[in-house]
matplotlib code that plots the C-alpha trace (Angstrom):
import matplotlib.pyplot as plt

x = [14.4, 13.1, 12.0, 9.4, 5.8, 4.3, 0.9, -2.2, -3.9, -7.3, -10.6, -11.8, -14.9, -17.5, -18.3, -20.5, -23.9, -24.3, -21.2, -21.6, -25.4, -23.6, -21.0, -23.7, -26.0, -24.7, -27.8, -30.3, -29.2, -30.3, -33.8, -34.0, -34.4, -30.6, -30.2, -33.1, -31.5, -28.6, -29.9, -31.9, -29.0, -26.6, -29.1, -29.9, -26.3, -26.3, -29.3, -27.7, -23.6, -24.0, -25.7, -23.4, -20.6, -21.8, -22.3, -19.0, -17.4, -19.5, -18.3, -14.9, -14.6, -16.0, -14.5, -11.0, -11.9, -13.4, -10.4, -9.3, -12.4, -13.1, -16.3, -14.6, -13.4, -17.2, -17.7, -14.8, -16.1, -18.9, -17.9, -16.0, -19.0, -21.5, -20.0, -21.8, -25.5, -23.9, -22.9, -26.3, -28.0, -25.7, -25.3, -29.4, -29.2, -26.6, -29.4, -30.9, -28.0, -26.6, -28.3, -25.7, -26.2, -22.8, -23.0, -22.6, -18.7, -19.5, -19.7, -23.2, -23.5, -27.1, -27.9, -24.2, -24.1, -23.7, -19.9, -19.5, -20.8, -18.6, -15.2, -16.2, -16.7, -13.9, -11.9, -13.4, -11.3, -15.0, -15.8, -12.9, -13.6, -16.9, -15.7, -13.5, -16.4, -18.7, -15.7, -16.0, -19.6, -20.2, -17.6, -16.6, -19.9, -22.4, -20.9, -20.6, -24.2, -25.1, -23.3, -25.3, -28.3, -28.0, -27.3, -30.2, -32.3, -31.0, -31.4, -35.0, -36.0, -34.1, -36.1, -39.2, -38.5, -41.2, -44.1, -43.0, -42.9, -46.3, -47.7, -46.2, -47.1, -47.2, -44.2, -41.0, -38.8, -35.2, -32.6, -29.3, -30.0, -30.9, -32.6, -36.1, -37.6, -40.3, -42.3, -42.6, -40.6, -37.8, -37.4, -36.8, -33.2, -33.1, -34.6, -32.4, -29.5, -31.0, -31.5, -28.0, -27.4, -29.7, -27.7, -24.6, -26.0, -26.9, -23.2, -21.7, -23.9, -23.7, -19.7, -20.2, -22.7, -20.3, -17.2, -19.6, -20.5, -16.8, -15.7, -18.8, -18.0, -14.6, -14.9, -18.3, -18.2, -16.3, -12.7, -12.6, -10.3, -7.7, -8.3, -7.6, -4.2, -3.5, -4.1, -2.4, 0.6, 0.9, 0.5, 3.1, 5.4, 4.7, 5.5, 8.9, 9.2, 8.6, 10.9, 13.7, 12.9, 12.6, 16.1, 18.3, 17.1, 18.3, 21.2, 21.8, 21.1, 23.5, 26.1, 25.6, 24.3, 25.4, 28.7, 30.3, 29.5, 31.6, 34.4, 34.0, 34.4, 37.2, 39.1, 38.6, 39.5, 42.9, 43.3, 42.4, 45.1, 47.6, 46.9, 47.1, 50.2, 52.2, 50.6, 52.7, 50.1, 47.5, 49.0, 46.0, 43.6, 45.4, 45.3, 41.3, 40.9, 43.0, 40.9, 38.0, 39.4, 39.6, 36.5, 35.0, 36.9, 35.9, 32.2, 32.9, 33.7, 30.6, 28.5, 30.2, 29.6, 26.1, 26.0, 27.2, 24.9, 21.8, 22.2, 26.2, 27.6, 29.6, 26.4, 25.0, 28.2, 30.3, 27.4, 26.3, 29.7, 31.9, 29.6, 29.9, 33.0, 33.8, 32.2, 34.0, 37.1, 35.5, 33.9, 35.4, 35.0, 37.1, 34.8, 35.6, 33.3, 32.5, 29.7, 29.9, 26.7, 26.2, 24.4, 20.8, 18.3, 18.0, 15.8, 17.2, 20.7, 19.7, 17.9, 20.5, 23.1, 21.3, 20.4, 23.7, 24.9, 22.5, 23.6, 27.4, 26.1, 24.2, 27.5, 29.4, 27.1, 25.7, 27.3, 30.9, 31.9, 35.5, 35.4, 32.0, 31.7, 29.4, 28.5, 26.6, 25.5, 22.6, 20.7, 18.9, 16.6, 17.1, 20.0, 21.1, 22.6, 24.2, 25.8, 27.6, 29.2, 30.9, 29.7, 27.7, 24.5, 21.2, 19.9, 16.3, 15.1, 11.9, 13.4, 14.4, 12.7, 15.8, 15.4, 11.5, 11.9, 14.2, 11.7, 9.2, 11.4, 12.1, 9.0, 7.6, 10.2, 8.5, 11.9, 12.6, 14.5, 15.7, 17.6, 19.2, 21.1, 21.5, 22.5, 26.5, 26.1, 26.7, 24.2, 23.6, 21.0, 20.1, 18.2, 16.6, 15.2, 14.0, 16.7, 13.8, 12.7]
y = [-20.9, -17.5, -16.0, -13.2, -11.9, -10.1, -8.4, -10.6, -9.0, -6.9, -9.1, -8.4, -7.3, -9.8, -10.5, -7.6, -9.4, -7.9, -9.2, -12.5, -12.2, -12.0, -15.0, -17.2, -17.0, -14.1, -14.5, -14.7, -11.8, -9.7, -10.8, -9.9, -7.0, -6.6, -4.0, -2.0, -1.4, -0.7, 2.2, 3.5, 3.7, 5.1, 7.5, 8.7, 9.2, 11.9, 13.5, 14.0, 13.9, 17.5, 19.4, 17.7, 19.1, 22.5, 23.1, 21.6, 23.8, 26.7, 26.3, 25.6, 28.8, 31.1, 29.3, 30.1, 33.4, 34.8, 32.9, 36.1, 37.2, 34.3, 33.2, 31.0, 28.5, 27.9, 27.1, 25.0, 22.7, 22.6, 21.3, 18.6, 17.9, 17.7, 14.4, 13.0, 13.1, 12.3, 9.2, 8.2, 9.2, 6.7, 4.1, 3.7, 4.2, 1.2, -1.0, -0.7, -2.9, -4.3, -6.1, -6.2, -3.3, -1.2, -0.1, 3.3, 3.9, 6.5, 6.9, 7.2, 11.1, 11.0, 13.7, 15.6, 19.2, 20.5, 21.6, 18.3, 16.4, 19.2, 18.5, 14.1, 14.1, 16.2, 13.9, 10.7, 9.2, 8.4, 12.2, 12.5, 9.2, 10.7, 14.0, 12.0, 10.5, 13.5, 14.8, 12.1, 11.7, 14.1, 14.3, 10.5, 8.5, 11.2, 11.4, 7.8, 7.3, 10.0, 8.5, 4.8, 6.7, 8.8, 5.3, 3.7, 6.7, 6.5, 2.9, 2.4, 4.9, 2.8, -0.3, 1.6, 3.3, 0.8, 2.1, 5.2, 5.2, 3.8, 6.6, 9.6, 8.2, 10.0, 12.2, 10.8, 9.4, 8.8, 6.8, 7.8, 11.2, 11.9, 8.0, 8.1, 4.8, 3.7, 1.9, 0.1, -3.1, -1.1, 0.6, -3.3, -2.4, -0.1, -2.0, -4.3, -1.7, -0.6, -3.5, -4.4, -0.9, -2.1, -5.0, -2.9, -0.4, -3.5, -4.9, -1.4, -0.3, -3.7, -3.3, 0.4, 0.4, -2.8, -0.2, 2.3, -0.2, -0.9, 2.3, 2.9, 0.5, 1.6, 5.1, 4.9, 1.6, 0.8, -0.4, -1.8, -4.6, -1.7, 0.4, -2.2, -3.3, 0.2, 0.5, -2.7, -1.5, 1.7, -0.4, -2.4, 0.2, 2.1, -1.0, -1.3, 2.2, 2.1, -1.0, 0.8, 3.6, 1.3, -0.7, 3.1, 4.0, 0.7, 1.2, 4.7, 3.3, 1.0, 3.1, 6.2, 4.5, 0.6, 0.7, 4.0, 2.0, -0.9, 1.4, 3.8, -0.1, -1.2, 2.0, 1.7, -1.7, -0.7, 1.9, -0.2, -3.2, -0.5, 0.4, -3.0, -4.0, -1.7, -3.8, -7.0, -8.2, -7.8, -9.8, -12.3, -9.6, -7.6, -10.7, -11.2, -7.1, -7.9, -11.0, -8.6, -6.2, -8.7, -10.2, -6.4, -5.3, -8.9, -7.9, -4.4, -6.0, -8.2, -5.0, -2.9, -5.9, -6.1, -2.5, -2.3, -5.6, -3.4, -0.4, 0.1, 3.7, 3.6, 3.0, 6.6, 8.0, 6.2, 4.4, 1.2, 0.7, 1.3, -0.8, -4.1, -3.7, -3.1, -6.7, -8.1, -7.5, -9.1, -12.3, -15.5, -16.4, -14.5, -11.8, -9.7, -6.6, -4.9, -2.1, 1.1, 2.8, 6.2, 7.5, 6.6, 6.5, 5.4, 3.0, 1.4, 1.2, -0.4, -3.2, -3.7, -3.9, -6.6, -8.5, -8.4, -9.3, -12.1, -13.2, -13.7, -15.1, -18.0, -18.6, -18.5, -21.3, -23.3, -23.4, -24.7, -21.6, -21.4, -17.6, -14.9, -12.5, -8.8, -7.6, -4.3, -1.8, 1.1, 0.4, 3.1, 3.8, 0.3, -0.7, -4.6, -6.4, -10.1, -11.9, -15.8, -18.4, -21.6, -23.6, -27.0, -25.3, -26.8, -23.7, -23.4, -20.1, -20.7, -23.0, -20.2, -16.3, -14.1, -14.8, -14.4, -11.0, -9.9, -10.9, -9.1, -5.6, -5.8, -6.2, -3.1, -1.4, -2.7, -4.9, -8.3, -10.7, -14.4, -17.1, -19.7, -22.9, -26.2, -28.7, -28.8, -25.4, -22.2, -20.4, -16.8, -14.4, -11.7, -8.1, -5.7, -2.4, 1.1, 3.8, 6.3, 3.3]
z = [0.3, 1.2, 4.5, 4.1, 5.4, 2.5, 3.6, 2.6, -0.7, -0.1, -0.8, -4.3, -5.7, -6.5, -10.0, -12.1, -12.7, -16.2, -16.9, -15.8, -17.7, -20.9, -20.1, -19.5, -22.2, -25.1, -27.1, -24.5, -22.5, -26.0, -25.6, -21.4, -19.5, -18.8, -22.3, -21.3, -17.6, -19.2, -21.3, -18.5, -16.1, -18.5, -20.1, -16.7, -15.7, -18.7, -17.1, -14.1, -14.8, -16.8, -14.3, -11.5, -13.3, -14.1, -10.5, -9.6, -12.3, -10.5, -7.1, -8.2, -10.2, -8.0, -4.7, -6.2, -7.5, -3.8, -1.9, -1.3, 0.4, 2.6, 1.1, -1.6, 1.2, 1.7, -2.0, -2.1, 1.4, -0.7, -3.9, -2.0, 0.3, -2.8, -3.3, 0.1, -1.5, -4.9, -3.9, -2.0, -5.0, -7.3, -4.7, -5.0, -8.8, -9.0, -8.2, -11.7, -12.9, -10.2, -7.3, -4.8, -2.9, -2.2, 1.3, 2.7, 3.5, 6.2, 9.6, 11.0, 12.6, 13.9, 15.8, 15.1, 14.1, 11.2, 12.5, 13.7, 10.5, 8.2, 9.8, 10.3, 6.7, 5.1, 7.3, 5.8, 2.9, 0.9, 1.2, -1.2, -3.4, -3.9, -5.1, -7.4, -8.5, -9.1, -11.4, -13.7, -13.9, -16.2, -18.2, -18.8, -17.7, -19.0, -22.5, -23.0, -21.9, -24.2, -26.9, -26.3, -26.2, -29.3, -30.7, -29.5, -30.9, -34.1, -34.5, -32.7, -35.7, -38.3, -36.6, -37.3, -40.7, -42.7, -40.0, -40.7, -44.4, -44.6, -42.6, -44.2, -47.7, -50.0, -48.5, -49.7, -47.3, -47.6, -45.4, -48.0, -49.0, -52.3, -52.6, -51.6, -50.2, -52.6, -49.9, -46.5, -48.3, -49.4, -46.1, -44.5, -45.1, -43.0, -40.1, -40.7, -39.8, -36.9, -35.4, -35.8, -34.2, -31.3, -30.9, -30.9, -28.7, -26.0, -25.6, -25.5, -22.9, -20.8, -21.0, -20.1, -17.4, -16.1, -16.1, -14.3, -11.7, -11.0, -10.7, -8.2, -6.2, -5.7, -5.3, -3.7, -1.4, 1.8, 1.4, 5.3, 3.9, 2.1, 5.1, 8.0, 6.0, 5.9, 9.6, 10.4, 8.7, 10.7, 13.5, 13.0, 12.2, 15.4, 17.5, 15.7, 16.4, 19.6, 20.1, 18.8, 21.1, 23.9, 22.9, 22.1, 26.1, 27.1, 25.7, 26.8, 30.3, 30.1, 29.1, 31.4, 34.2, 34.6, 32.5, 34.6, 38.0, 36.8, 35.4, 39.0, 40.6, 39.0, 39.9, 43.0, 43.2, 41.6, 44.4, 46.9, 45.7, 45.4, 49.3, 50.4, 48.7, 50.6, 53.9, 54.3, 56.5, 53.4, 50.8, 51.0, 51.0, 48.2, 46.1, 46.3, 45.3, 42.2, 41.8, 42.4, 40.0, 37.0, 37.3, 37.1, 34.2, 32.4, 33.6, 32.0, 28.7, 28.5, 29.4, 26.7, 23.7, 25.3, 24.9, 21.6, 20.5, 21.6, 19.6, 18.3, 18.8, 15.6, 13.5, 14.5, 13.9, 11.1, 9.4, 8.0, 6.6, 9.8, 11.5, 9.7, 9.7, 13.6, 14.0, 11.1, 12.9, 16.0, 14.1, 14.7, 11.4, 8.8, 7.2, 3.8, 4.0, 0.6, 1.1, -1.1, 0.9, 1.5, 4.8, 5.0, 6.9, 10.2, 10.2, 7.0, 8.7, 11.8, 10.0, 7.6, 10.5, 12.6, 9.5, 8.3, 12.4, 12.6, 9.4, 10.6, 14.1, 12.2, 10.1, 13.6, 15.1, 12.6, 9.6, 10.3, 7.5, 6.8, 5.3, 5.3, 2.3, 3.1, -0.2, 0.0, -2.6, -3.4, -7.0, -7.7, -4.5, -3.7, -0.7, -1.8, 1.0, 0.4, 3.0, 1.7, 3.7, 2.8, 5.4, 5.1, 4.1, 5.1, 7.1, 7.6, 8.2, 10.3, 12.4, 14.8, 15.9, 14.3, 10.5, 10.8, 13.2, 10.7, 7.6, 9.7, 10.1, 6.1, 5.3, 7.5, 5.2, 1.9, 1.8, 0.8, 2.9, 0.9, 2.4, -0.3, 1.5, -0.3, 1.7, 0.8, 1.3, 0.3, 2.5, 0.8, 2.6, 0.5, 1.7, -0.5, 1.4, -0.4, 1.1, 2.0, 4.5]

ax = plt.figure().add_subplot(projection="3d")
ax.plot(x, y, z, "-o")
ax.set_aspect("equal")
plt.show()
């Protein structure tokens, strides 16, 4: 059984229309308008991509060269924000091959001044994704579009070979160097090759257009779900950090406030007891003071256990291995500890410590175990902890909030918590957490 809380996967993009058209009717696709739309899309991409590439090279080159002067920074910023209008043009051009429109990922800035517009755009991830798309448009998609359009042009010339031979006769036409075509009938072989070339250009153009559609959706469209999940993760991390800070504050207040007051009360009661013992008539009062002093000691021990449970000082001072060893010494069930771990990030040590203490508490309360083993080591960049008891098993990780809360904390660190507890035992809890936290 496992108790983990993985984050939901981002919603996927809808299928590419041109690929769906090929899958539905591969042969009918050749006689539809789809190949011509793909060729027009790729060809116009070539006409746009290389001028854009030239502008980016000039802006980046002069921007780096003139950076020491100061104007270079403006040129570099211009190169980055140049992707914004290009992204708008590409989202419009995408409608040629993709009926599903790609929404504008930018925040609306109606009425904003140039400085506010520039600051906002530079802070948006969408601007940098559009800049990345601009760098790909010329050398990648422009070159691919040029290759497909060139293949299409040669194929069309070959298809028209009989008409060309008839139109310019008696001038010789050679499809193969050194072998002139005698007439239009002999040129039909070129027509067959040209038709085959058009078929290749149709399917190749469709695949390249689909690849560009997917890239445009990824880089030019909004990524609301991914951004929402990222912000949700950050919010959960902030909540965990705030909770840990509050835990430390409570521990500090109890240690420096209530605990010290109980120590002072115990000492005061001890002095009062000594004074009363010297008065024969106050023997009853001395006994009551002694009883109060004993209860104060019990309350002080309970408060120390509470403070230690909130955040043990030994964990901060000496690390995870020492803190777990201290817990094992006070545990009612014999515990063997084998932790070969260095000092780790604070968040990792805290999560690992409370995972072990929760597992030990469950073993003592519910498992009926006669012994418990805690083993931990660092493998690569991951801390692996295993807590095993020989109890009756049958534990349900979802039955209480303890392990579920620990699973959430482990998930915050991009780790994993797994509980295996078959009926009859043994119960094994395994935690894997990146050491970086």
